[in-house]
C-alpha positions in Angstrom: -79.0 -79.5 -46.7 -82.6 -79.3 -45.4 -82.1 -82.1 -42.9 -78.7 -80.7 -41.8 -80.3 -77.3 -41.0 -83.1 -79.1 -39.2 -80.8 -81.1 -37.0 -78.5 -78.2 -36.3 -81.5 -76.1 -35.1 -82.1 -78.6 -32.3 -78.4 -78.6 -31.4 -78.1 -74.8 -31.3 -81.4 -74.0 -29.6 -81.6 -76.9 -27.1 -83.2 -74.7 -24.4 -85.9 -73.2 -26.7 -86.8 -76.6 -28.1 -86.8 -78.2 -24.6 -89.2 -75.6 -23.3 -91.6 -76.0 -26.3 -91.3 -79.8 -26.0 -92.1 -79.7 -22.3 -95.2 -77.5 -23.0 -96.5 -80.0 -25.6 -95.6 -82.9 -23.3 -97.6 -81.5 -20.4 -100.5 -80.7 -22.6 -100.7 -84.1 -24.3 -100.2 -85.8 -20.9 -103.3 -84.1 -19.5 -105.3 -84.8 -22.6 -104.3 -88.5 -22.6 -105.2 -88.9 -19.0 -108.6 -87.3 -19.5 -109.4 -89.3 -22.6 -108.3 -92.6 -21.0 -110.4 -91.9 -18.0 -113.4 -90.8 -20.1 -113.4 -94.2 -21.9 -114.2 -96.0 -18.7 -115.7 -93.3 -16.5 -119.3 -94.5 -17.4 -118.6 -98.0 -16.1 -116.8 -96.7 -13.0 -119.6 -94.3 -12.1 -122.1 -97.1 -12.7 -120.2 -99.3 -10.3 -120.0 -96.6 -7.7 -123.7 -95.9 -7.8 -124.5 -99.6 -7.7 -124.4 -99.4 -3.9 -127.7 -97.4 -4.1 -129.4 -100.3 -5.8 -130.6 -101.2 -9.3 -131.6 -98.7 -11.9 -134.4 -100.9 -13.4 -137.0 -102.7 -11.5 -139.2 -105.5 -13.0 -142.5 -106.5 -11.3 -145.6 -108.4 -12.5 -147.8 -106.1 -14.6 -150.9 -107.5 -12.9 -149.8 -106.1 -9.6 -150.1 -102.6 -11.1 -153.7 -103.2 -12.2 -156.6 -102.2 -9.9 -159.7 -104.2 -11.0 -162.7 -103.5 -8.8 -166.3 -104.5 -9.4 -168.9 -103.3 -6.9 -166.1 -102.1 -4.6 -164.5 -105.6 -4.5 -160.9 -106.0 -5.5 -160.7 -108.9 -7.9 -156.9 -109.2 -8.0 -155.6 -112.6 -6.8 -155.1 -112.7 -3.1 -151.7 -114.3 -3.4 -150.4 -111.7 -5.8 -149.1 -112.1 -9.3 -145.8 -113.7 -10.2 -143.2 -113.8 -13.0 -141.4 -116.9 -14.1 -137.8 -117.3 -13.1 -137.1 -119.3 -16.2 -138.1 -116.2 -18.4 -135.0 -114.3 -17.1 -132.9 -116.3 -19.6 -134.7 -114.4 -22.4 -132.9 -111.2 -21.3 -129.8 -112.6 -23.0 -131.5 -112.2 -26.3 -132.5 -108.5 -26.1 -130.6 -105.8 -28.1 -128.9 -104.4 -25.0 -128.2 -107.7 -23.2 -124.5 -106.9 -22.8 -125.4 -103.7 -21.0 -127.1 -105.7 -18.2 -124.3 -106.0 -15.6 -126.3 -107.8 -12.9 -129.8 -108.9 -11.8 -131.3 -110.1 -8.6 -134.7 -111.8 -8.6 -136.8 -112.1 -5.4 -139.6 -114.2 -4.1 -141.1 -112.8 -0.9 -143.5 -114.7 1.4 -144.4 -115.1 5.1 -143.3 -118.1 7.0 -143.4 -119.5 10.6 -140.3 -119.8 12.8 -139.9 -120.7 16.5 -139.1 -117.7 18.7 -136.7 -117.7 21.7 -139.4 -119.0 24.0 -140.5 -121.7 21.6 -143.6 -119.9 20.4 -144.1 -119.6 16.6 -144.1 -116.2 15.0 -144.6 -115.1 11.4 -141.5 -113.5 9.7 -140.7 -112.3 6.3 -138.7 -114.6 4.0 -137.0 -113.8 0.7 -135.7 -116.1 -1.9 -132.6 -114.6 -3.7 -129.8 -115.5 -6.1 -126.4 -115.9 -4.5 -123.5 -116.0 -6.9 -125.7 -117.3 -9.7 -124.0 -118.1 -12.9 -125.0 -115.9 -15.8 -123.9 -116.1 -19.4 -120.6 -117.7 -20.4 -117.4 -117.8 -18.5 -117.2 -117.2 -14.7 -119.7 -114.3 -14.6 -121.8 -114.3 -11.5 -124.8 -112.3 -10.4 -127.3 -112.0 -7.6 -128.1 -110.0 -4.5 -124.5 -109.8 -3.2 -123.2 -108.5 -6.5 -126.1 -106.0 -7.0 -125.9 -104.7 -3.4 -122.2 -104.5 -2.6 -122.9 -102.2 0.4 -124.5 -105.0 2.3 -122.3 -106.1 5.3 -122.1 -109.8 5.9 -120.8 -111.6 9.0 -120.1 -115.1 7.9 -120.7 -116.2 4.3 -123.5 -116.4 1.8 -125.4 -119.7 1.3 -123.8 -122.3 -0.9 -126.5 -125.0 -0.8 -130.3 -125.4 -0.5 -130.1 -126.1 3.2 -128.4 -122.9 4.2 -129.7 -119.4 4.9 -128.7 -115.9 6.0 -130.6 -113.9 8.6 -131.1 -110.1 8.6 -129.2 -108.4 11.4 -132.4 -107.2 13.2 -134.2 -110.5 13.0 -131.0 -112.4 14.2 -131.0 -110.1 17.3 -134.7 -110.6 17.9 -134.4 -114.4 17.7 -131.0 -114.6 19.4 -129.6 -116.6 16.5 -126.0 -116.8 15.5 -124.0 -118.3 12.7 -124.1 -122.1 12.8 -127.5 -122.3 14.4 -130.3 -124.3 12.7 -133.8 -122.8 12.3 -137.0 -124.7 11.4 -139.4 -123.0 9.0 -143.0 -123.9 8.3 -145.3 -122.6 5.6 -148.9 -123.2 6.5 -151.7 -122.9 4.0 -149.8 -124.2 1.0 -151.5 -125.2 -2.2 -153.6 -128.4 -1.7 -153.6 -127.9 2.0 -150.0 -129.2 2.4 -147.5 -127.5 4.5 -143.9 -126.8 3.3 -141.1 -126.7 5.7 -137.3 -126.9 6.0 -134.5 -127.0 8.5 -131.9 -124.4 7.4 -128.4 -123.7 8.8 -127.5 -120.1 9.3 -124.3 -119.3 7.5 -124.2 -115.5 8.0 -125.8 -112.4 9.4 -126.5 -109.6 6.9 -126.8 -105.9 7.7 -128.6 -104.6 4.6 -129.6 -101.2 6.1 -133.2 -101.8 4.8 -136.2 -104.1 5.1 -134.2 -107.2 4.6 -132.7 -106.7 8.1 -136.0 -108.2 9.4 -136.1 -111.1 6.9 -134.7 -114.5 6.3 -132.6 -114.6 3.1 -132.5 -118.0 1.4 -131.6 -119.5 -2.0 -134.4 -119.1 -4.6 -134.9 -122.8 -5.0 -135.4 -123.3 -1.3 -137.9 -120.4 -1.1 -139.9 -121.7 -4.0 -140.0 -125.1 -2.4 -141.2 -123.9 1.0 -143.7 -121.5 -0.5 -144.9 -124.1 -3.0 -144.4 -121.7 -5.9 -142.1 -123.4 -8.4 -140.4 -121.1 -10.9 -142.1 -118.1 -9.3 -140.5 -114.7 -8.6 -142.3 -111.4 -7.7 -139.5 -108.8 -8.4 -136.3 -108.5 -10.3 -133.7 -105.7 -9.6 -131.6 -105.1 -12.7 -128.4 -103.0 -13.0 -127.6 -101.8 -16.5 -125.1 -99.5 -18.1 -127.2 -96.7 -19.6 -126.9 -93.5 -21.5 -127.9 -90.3 -19.5 -131.4 -89.3 -20.2 -132.0 -86.4 -22.5 -135.0 -84.8 -24.2 -135.1 -87.5 -26.9 -135.2 -90.3 -24.2 -138.2 -88.7 -22.5 -140.4 -88.8 -25.6 -143.3 -91.3 -25.7 -142.2 -94.2 -28.0 -145.8 -94.9 -28.9 -146.0 -91.5 -30.6 -142.8 -91.8 -32.5 -142.4 -92.4 -36.2 -141.0 -95.9 -37.1 -137.6 -94.3 -37.9 -137.4 -92.3 -34.7 -138.6 -95.3 -32.7 -135.8 -97.4 -34.1 -133.3 -94.7 -33.1 -134.7 -94.6 -29.6 -134.8 -98.4 -29.4 -131.2 -98.7 -30.4 -129.9 -96.3 -27.8 -129.0 -97.5 -24.3 -131.5 -95.3 -22.4 -132.8 -96.9 -19.2 -136.4 -96.6 -20.5 -135.5 -98.2 -23.9 -133.8 -101.1 -22.0 -136.9 -101.4 -19.8 -139.1 -101.4 -22.9 -137.1 -104.3 -24.3 -137.4 -106.2 -21.0 -141.2 -105.8 -21.1 -141.1 -107.2 -24.6 -139.0 -110.2 -23.6 -140.7 -111.3 -20.4 -144.5 -112.0 -20.6 -146.6 -110.1 -18.1 -143.7 -108.0 -16.8 -143.7 -104.3 -15.9 -140.2 -102.8 -16.1 -139.6 -99.2 -14.9 -136.4 -97.2 -14.4 -135.5 -96.0 -11.0 -135.2 -92.3 -11.9 -133.4 -91.2 -8.7 -130.4 -93.6 -9.5 -130.6 -93.0 -13.2 -130.7 -89.2 -13.1 -127.9 -89.1 -10.5 -125.7 -91.2 -12.8 -126.5 -89.0 -15.8 -125.9 -85.7 -13.8 -122.6 -86.9 -12.5 -121.4 -88.1 -15.9 -122.4 -84.8 -17.5 -120.5 -82.8 -14.9 -117.4 -85.0 -14.9 -117.4 -85.0 -18.7 -117.6 -81.2 -18.8 -114.8 -80.9 -16.3 -112.6 -83.3 -18.3 -113.1 -81.2 -21.5 -112.4 -78.0 -19.6 -109.1 -79.5 -18.3 -108.1 -80.8 -21.7 -108.9 -77.5 -23.4 -107.0 -75.5 -20.8 -104.0 -77.8 -21.1 -103.9 -77.6 -24.9 -104.4 -73.8 -24.8 -101.5 -73.4 -22.3 -99.3 -75.6 -24.5 -100.2 -73.5 -27.6 -99.2 -70.3 -25.8 -95.9 -71.8 -24.6 -95.1 -73.0 -28.1 -95.9 -69.6 -29.5 -93.6 -67.9 -27.0 -90.8 -70.3 -27.5 -91.1 -70.0 -31.3 -91.2 -66.2 -31.2 -87.9 -66.2 -29.2 -86.4 -68.7 -31.6 -87.3 -66.6 -34.6 -85.9 -63.5 -33.0 -82.6 -65.2 -32.3 -82.5 -66.6 -35.9 -83.3 -63.3 -37.7 -79.9 -63.1 -39.4 -80.1 -66.8 -40.5 -83.5 -66.1 -42.0 -82.3 -63.0 -43.8 -79.2 -64.8 -45.2 -81.4 -67.7 -46.5 -83.7 -65.2 -48.2 -80.8 -63.3 -49.7 -79.3 -66.6 -51.1 -82.6 -67.3 -52.9 -84.5 -69.5 -50.4 -88.3 -69.1 -50.9 -90.7 -68.3 -48.2 -92.3 -71.7 -48.6 -89.0 -73.6 -48.0 -88.2 -71.4 -44.9 -91.7 -72.0 -43.5 -91.3 -75.7 -44.2 -88.1 -75.8 -42.2 -89.7 -74.2 -39.2 -92.8 -76.3 -39.5 -90.6 -79.4 -39.7 -88.9 -78.4 -36.5 -92.2 -77.9 -34.8 -93.7 -81.1 -36.2 -90.8 -83.3 -35.2 -90.8 -81.8 -31.7 -94.6 -82.4 -31.5 -94.2 -86.0 -32.6 -91.6 -86.8 -29.9 -93.2 -84.8 -27.1 -96.7 -86.1 -28.0 -95.6 -89.7 -27.9 -93.9 -89.2 -24.6 -97.0 -87.3 -23.4 -99.2 -90.3 -24.4 -97.1 -92.7 -22.4 -97.0 -90.4 -19.4 -100.7 -89.6 -19.6 -101.6 -93.3 -19.8 -99.7 -94.0 -16.6 -101.3 -90.9 -15.0 -104.8 -92.1 -15.9 -104.2 -95.5 -14.4 -102.8 -93.9 -11.2 -105.7 -91.4 -10.9 -108.3 -94.1 -11.6 -106.9 -96.3 -8.8 -106.7 -93.5 -6.3 -110.0 -91.8 -7.0 -112.3 -94.8 -7.5 -110.5 -97.7 -5.8 -110.4 -96.3 -2.3 -110.7 -98.5 0.8 -114.3 -99.6 1.1 -115.4 -98.5 -2.4 -116.8 -100.9 -5.0 -114.0 -102.5 -7.0 -114.0 -101.0 -10.5 -112.6 -102.1 -13.9 -109.0 -101.0 -14.3 -108.1 -98.4 -16.9 -106.1 -99.9 -19.8 -102.6 -98.5 -19.3 -101.8 -98.2 -23.0 -104.8 -97.7 -25.3 -103.3 -97.7 -28.9 -106.4 -95.9 -30.2 -105.4 -92.8 -28.3 -101.9 -92.5 -29.6 -102.7 -91.1 -33.1 -105.4 -88.9 -31.5 -103.0 -87.4 -28.9 -100.1 -87.0 -31.3 -102.4 -85.3 -33.8 -103.6 -82.9 -31.1 -100.0 -82.2 -30.3 -99.2 -81.4 -33.9 -102.2 -79.1 -34.3 -101.3 -77.2 -31.1 -97.6 -76.9 -32.2 -98.5 -75.7 -35.7 -101.1 -73.2 -34.5 -98.8 -71.9 -31.8 -95.9 -71.4 -34.2 -97.7 -70.0 -37.2 -97.9 -66.4 -35.9 -94.1 -66.3 -35.3 -93.3 -68.0 -38.7 -95.6 -65.5 -40.5 -93.8 -62.7 -38.8 -90.4 -64.1 -39.8 -91.4 -64.4 -43.4 -92.6 -60.8 -43.5 -89.2 -59.4 -42.6 -87.1 -57.6 -45.2 -83.9 -59.6 -45.6 -81.8 -56.6 -46.6 -82.9 -54.7 -43.5 -82.1 -57.6 -41.3 -78.6 -58.0 -42.8 -77.8 -54.3 -42.5 -78.9 -54.4 -38.8 -76.5 -57.2 -38.1 -73.6 -55.8 -40.1 
């Protein structure tokens, strides 16, 4: 009898049930879309802000020291260097999987023939180009870490190839396919390093590299006679926005607090682990990039919660209005059931079953629609022409289904409770006399 009454209520009040179902569907669709985007918004924002450079910079710690005796600077004239081979140690730190890219550099001065045949000193930089990292097909290097660079031609594939900065190429009147001869005087032991390199591309970096020669790291180390040497590493890492706890001095923390700080993906905690892994390294976060990422994430997160809350609130009001109308239309039915001996609990269970069944169906459909909406929004907001390609949102995330359906059930129950309580408080005899 219970199931018969339940099914007949959907047949007799199709419009009321449809309105309530649409309200729940729209609410769960909005919530699903916001939750699905929230799961990947950090990675997407990180990729978008990657065009502004790395958020962690690693340099030799000795370069930051100022050692003077009698007014004489005792730092090495050639500067301090890190070891390129030590970068493999970053794979063993706690937050190794959060490091999405790195670009080591080796900067030096070299000689190159000018248009008139005269030699001139220019800046040269050794870089990684599509360097394999980790397992699989993952690649990293300067092009991956600086996606905003504009390249005419292609990046070097071999040790005898190079790329010129756009401004230097104009000064030297060099083009793709030309060959340049480099010389490095004053090398260790009095020897001179040199190489003939083929230009494979012209890079517009909108920065100091526009005046430099960009070459593979191994070639730069060979010309400069500095094997396994680098002087800077730009690192891009997925991080947690900085808060008050992140800004505390780890040296003054208790062991327990230090462990908590160490195991959170703050930029300064990742930098701390990098300093531990690489001997003689000084790692610092780039606060401008890091704070911008944190601010954007906080604002977008707040907006998503606001939209989700507003959608659920609107769905709750719509369900309440639909249920109030349904109860008003079924007053005589409620009075008759009460007169025949039905308890308040059984009548309430009937109405809650109707609402729950409606919420299950509408919530499931809302989950499907919201997943598709999230994929569409992600593609149109982040993957616009000229933007950095971002990771696609998973169309159907099974973890969200019980969460969304549960929210739909809560909204439906809360929205229908006032009307159900009002129905149960009615006097059955008064209702039947009114209808007689």
